[in-house]
C-alpha positions in Angstrom: 0.1 0.0 0.0 1.3 3.3 -1.1 2.3 5.7 1.9 1.6 3.0 4.5 2.7 4.1 7.9 3.8 1.1 10.0 3.8 1.4 13.8 7.6 1.1 13.7 10.4 1.0 11.2 14.2 0.4 11.7 16.4 3.3 10.3 19.5 1.7 8.6 21.5 3.9 6.2 23.8 3.1 3.3 27.0 3.8 5.4 25.8 0.9 7.7 25.1 -1.3 4.7 28.4 -0.7 3.3 30.0 -1.4 6.7 28.2 -4.8 6.9 29.4 -5.6 3.4 33.0 -4.9 4.7 32.6 -7.4 7.4 31.2 -10.0 5.2 34.2 -9.5 2.8 36.6 -9.8 5.7 36.0 -13.6 6.1 35.3 -13.1 10.0 31.6 -12.7 10.7 31.0 -14.1 13.9 32.3 -13.0 17.3 35.5 -11.1 16.7 36.9 -7.7 16.6 33.7 -5.6 16.1 32.0 -7.3 18.9 34.9 -6.0 21.2 34.5 -2.6 19.7 30.7 -2.5 20.2 31.0 -3.6 23.7 33.5 -0.9 24.5 31.4 1.8 22.7 28.3 0.7 24.8 30.2 0.9 27.9 31.4 4.4 27.0 27.9 5.5 26.2 26.1 4.1 29.4 29.0 5.6 31.5 29.6 4.9 35.1 32.5 2.6 34.7 30.3 -0.2 33.7 31.2 -3.4 31.7 29.1 -4.7 28.8 28.5 -8.1 27.5 26.5 -8.3 24.2 24.5 -11.3 23.3 21.9 -12.7 20.8 18.7 -11.1 22.6 17.7 -9.3 25.7 15.7 -12.4 26.5 19.0 -14.3 26.5 20.6 -11.6 28.6 17.8 -11.8 31.3 18.0 -15.5 31.3 21.8 -15.5 31.9 21.5 -12.8 34.5 19.1 -15.0 36.5 21.5 -18.0 36.2 24.6 -15.7 37.0 22.8 -14.5 40.0 22.2 -18.0 41.3 18.4 -17.8 41.1 16.9 -21.1 40.5 14.2 -23.6 41.4 11.7 -22.6 43.9 13.0 -19.1 44.4 10.8 -16.2 43.6 11.3 -13.1 41.2 9.0 -10.0 41.4 7.8 -9.2 37.9 5.4 -6.7 36.6 2.0 -8.2 35.5 2.0 -6.4 32.2 5.1 -6.6 30.0 6.3 -8.6 27.1 5.9 -12.3 28.1 9.9 -12.8 28.1 10.0 -10.9 31.3 8.2 -13.8 33.2 9.2 -16.7 30.8 12.9 -16.4 31.8 12.1 -16.8 35.4 10.0 -19.8 34.6 12.8 -21.3 32.4 15.4 -21.1 35.2 13.0 -23.1 37.5 12.1 -20.0 39.6 8.5 -18.6 40.2 7.4 -15.2 38.8 5.5 -13.2 41.5 3.6 -10.7 39.7 2.8 -7.1 40.8 0.5 -4.8 39.2 1.3 -1.8 37.1 0.4 1.9 36.8 -2.4 2.6 34.4 -0.5 5.4 32.8 3.1 4.5 33.5 2.6 0.8 32.8 5.5 0.4 35.2 5.5 -1.8 38.4 3.7 -0.3 41.3 6.5 0.1 43.8 3.8 0.3 46.6 2.7 -3.2 46.1 6.1 -4.7 45.7 6.8 -5.0 49.4 3.6 -6.9 50.1 4.6 -9.4 47.4 7.8 -10.4 49.2 8.1 -13.7 50.8 11.1 -15.6 52.4 11.6 -17.2 48.9 12.1 -13.9 47.1 15.6 -13.4 45.5 15.1 -10.7 43.0 13.1 -7.8 41.5 12.7 -7.3 37.7 11.5 -3.9 37.0 10.6 -3.2 33.4 11.1 0.4 32.0 8.0 0.3 29.8 8.2 2.4 26.7 11.4 3.9 27.9 9.7 5.4 30.9 12.0 4.6 33.9 10.6 2.7 36.8 11.0 4.3 40.2 14.5 3.0 40.8 15.0 4.8 44.0 12.1 2.8 45.6 13.3 -0.4 43.7 16.7 -0.2 45.1 15.7 0.9 48.5 13.6 -2.2 48.9 16.2 -4.5 47.5 18.7 -3.1 49.9 16.3 -3.7 52.8 15.7 -7.2 51.9 19.0 -8.2 50.3 17.6 -8.9 46.9 19.2 -8.7 43.4 17.7 -6.3 40.9 17.7 -7.3 37.3 16.4 -4.2 35.2 14.6 -5.2 32.1 15.6 -2.2 30.1 14.8 -3.5 26.6 12.8 -0.4 26.0 15.2 2.1 27.5 18.5 2.7 25.9 19.1 6.3 26.2 16.7 6.9 29.2 18.0 8.6 32.2 16.7 8.4 35.8 17.5 11.7 37.7 20.1 12.5 35.1 21.8 9.1 35.3 21.7 6.9 32.2 19.8 3.7 32.7 22.6 1.1 33.1 25.2 3.5 34.3 24.4 2.4 37.8 22.5 -0.3 39.6 22.9 -4.1 39.7 22.3 -6.0 36.4 20.6 -4.1 33.5 19.6 -5.7 30.2 19.1 -4.0 26.9 17.4 -5.0 23.6 18.5 -4.2 20.1 15.6 -6.0 18.3 14.5 -4.2 15.0 11.6 -2.4 16.6 13.8 -1.0 19.5 15.4 2.6 19.5 18.6 1.2 18.1 18.9 -2.3 16.4 21.6 -4.9 15.6 18.8 -7.0 13.6 18.7 -9.2 16.7 20.7 -8.7 19.9 21.0 -7.6 23.5 23.3 -6.5 26.2 24.0 -7.2 29.7 25.5 -4.3 31.8 26.9 -4.6 35.4 30.1 -4.2 37.5 29.7 -7.7 39.2 32.6 -9.7 38.2 31.1 -13.0 39.3 28.2 -12.3 37.1 30.4 -11.3 34.1 32.4 -14.4 34.5 29.3 -16.4 34.4 27.8 -14.7 31.5 30.9 -15.1 29.5 30.6 -18.9 30.1 26.9 -19.1 29.6 26.9 -17.4 26.3 29.3 -19.7 24.7 28.9 -23.3 25.8 30.5 -23.0 29.3 33.8 -22.8 27.7 36.9 -21.4 29.6 40.5 -21.1 28.1 43.6 -21.4 30.2 46.7 -19.2 29.6 47.9 -21.4 26.9 44.6 -21.4 25.0 43.5 -24.9 25.9 39.8 -25.3 26.2 37.8 -26.7 29.1 34.0 -26.7 29.8 33.1 -25.6 33.4 29.3 -25.3 33.0 26.5 -26.4 31.0 26.4 -23.0 28.9 24.3 -22.1 25.9 25.0 -20.2 22.7 24.1 -16.7 23.0 27.3 -15.1 21.3 27.1 -12.0 19.1 28.3 -11.7 15.5 30.6 -9.1 14.1 27.9 -8.4 11.5 25.4 -7.3 14.0 28.1 -5.4 15.9 29.0 -3.4 12.9 25.4 -2.4 12.7 25.4 -1.6 16.3 28.4 0.6 16.3 26.6 2.9 13.7 23.4 2.7 15.3 24.8 3.7 18.7 26.4 6.8 17.1 22.9 7.9 15.9 21.0 7.1 19.1 20.9 10.4 20.7 19.4 11.9 17.4 17.0 9.0 17.0 15.8 9.6 20.6 15.7 13.2 20.2 13.2 12.8 17.4 11.2 10.3 19.3 10.7 12.8 22.0 9.7 15.3 19.5 7.1 13.1 17.8 5.8 12.0 21.3 5.3 15.6 22.2 3.4 16.2 19.1 1.1 13.4 20.0 0.5 15.0 23.3 -0.3 18.3 21.6 -2.9 16.8 19.2 -4.3 13.7 20.8 -6.8 14.9 23.5 -7.9 12.7 26.4 -11.7 12.0 26.4 -14.0 9.4 28.0 -12.7 6.2 26.7 -9.3 7.3 25.6 -6.3 7.6 28.1 -2.9 8.8 27.2 0.4 7.4 28.6 2.4 9.1 31.3 4.6 11.7 29.8 7.8 11.6 31.9 10.5 14.0 31.4 13.0 15.2 28.9 15.2 12.1 29.5 12.3 9.7 28.4 13.6 7.8 25.2 10.0 7.1 24.0 10.4 3.5 22.6 6.7 3.2 21.9 3.6 5.4 22.3 0.6 3.5 23.7 -2.9 4.7 24.5 -5.8 3.0 26.3 -9.1 2.9 24.4 -12.4 1.4 25.7 -13.3 -0.1 22.4 -16.9 -1.0 23.5 -17.7 2.7 24.2 -17.0 3.5 20.6 -18.8 0.4 19.3 -15.5 -1.3 18.3 -13.3 -4.3 19.1 -9.5 -3.8 19.1 -9.2 -6.1 15.9 -11.9 -4.1 14.1 -10.3 -0.8 14.9 -6.9 -2.0 13.8 -8.3 -3.2 10.6 -9.9 0.1 9.9 -6.7 1.9 10.7 -4.8 -0.5 8.5 -7.4 0.0 5.6 -6.5 3.7 6.0 -2.9 3.1 5.7 -1.7 3.0 9.3 -0.2 0.2 11.3 -0.8 -0.2 15.0 0.4 -2.8 17.6 -0.5 -4.2 20.9 1.9 -3.7 23.9 1.1 -5.8 25.7 -1.4 -8.4 27.1 -1.5 -9.0 30.9 1.1 -11.9 31.6 -1.1 -13.7 34.0 -4.0 -13.7 31.4 -1.8 -15.7 29.0 -2.7 -19.4 28.5 0.5 -20.7 29.8 0.2 -18.7 33.1 -3.5 -19.4 33.5 -2.5 -23.1 33.3 0.1 -22.5 36.1 -2.6 -21.2 38.2 -2.5 -17.5 38.0 -5.7 -15.6 38.2 -5.5 -12.4 36.1 -8.1 -10.6 37.7 -5.7 -10.3 40.8 -3.9 -7.7 38.9 -6.8 -5.3 37.5 -4.6 -2.7 35.9 -2.6 -5.1 33.8 -5.8 -6.8 32.8 -7.3 -3.5 31.6 -4.2 -2.5 29.8 -4.1 -5.9 28.1 -7.7 -5.4 26.9 -7.5 -1.8 25.9 -3.8 -0.9 24.8 -3.1 0.3 21.4 0.4 1.3 20.1 0.5 4.2 17.7 3.2 4.7 15.0 6.4 6.2 16.5 9.9 6.0 14.7 12.5 8.6 13.9 11.8 8.7 10.2 8.2 10.0 10.8 7.3 13.5 9.9 5.2 15.7 12.1 2.5 15.4 9.4 2.5 11.6 10.0 1.6 12.3 13.7 -1.3 14.5 12.5 -2.5 12.0 10.0 -2.5 9.3 12.9 -4.4 11.4 15.2 -7.0 12.5 12.7 -7.5 9.0 11.3 -8.0 7.6 14.7 -10.5 10.3 15.6 -12.4 9.5 12.3 -12.4 5.9 12.9 -13.5 6.2 16.5 -16.4 8.5 15.4 -17.4 5.8 12.8 -16.0 7.8 9.9 
């Protein structure tokens, strides 16, 4: 469809394409010198004297973080009830138990006031998610973690470039995981990163991401644990180096576009805007809540109507406890009413750096027309 506006689109220029071609011609395309350069560039960008280990996805980073923190069978991890399913899936995959806490209707971030009530003697970690790039209340999260001697594993998949009180996410704290999926603020096609200063965690991650292999001073190989295969490629790293150099411009444009949405899209009965945050919000996505029944719609019907008018939309995200797998584990989604409502009403509108201001105007006008039955 001509002039179709997707809800997101990666921005990869000819310089990056040429750089990838150079890597492909070099004969070294898996983990190599560009991975080392990319990790160093990420560490410099994040700041705070942190160390970075890149891997095949943020999901892999989260799972390795749990294993590296010695969290396993029967232990509990506090997780927001509304996020991408990976936030809880990784907990289940290491044999631990996700303990869900509800989220704010506007922020979509974990409700810190409810976290302490969710703790038990088996709680080992808190996994806050910085939804859409809006930082969770990290002062409250880390204060609670310190009081109860808990690990904090930040799911910062949406938050590369976001800051909390002037400090970039990842520049402080325990373990922080980023995503470089194609729909994120910067991409490496697929990919993620783990950031920490914990040497024990770093050593474990290096083993876990490549078969548990450890080399001695003479280069001989041993296997010290049952690792997986999450190692990063030089091809992806070459893309990441260029993307990182443009990230501040990407995020600046995202903030401008989000600001335009706030100017044009007015709240009304049945339509709720997200929390705006401050100038350090990286604006990964722009989501609204719509009471579809109030407008005589279902969400799929509204999405089809928007699509037919040349505009793509997304759904970020269902309530995790409402998903079939978690229902089968015995979770009752009505216990987390905000997450359930968000899952029922959320709609993601287009937001990516190449959009024009007129694209935002088109989205807002089209949505208003569709909701009016136009």
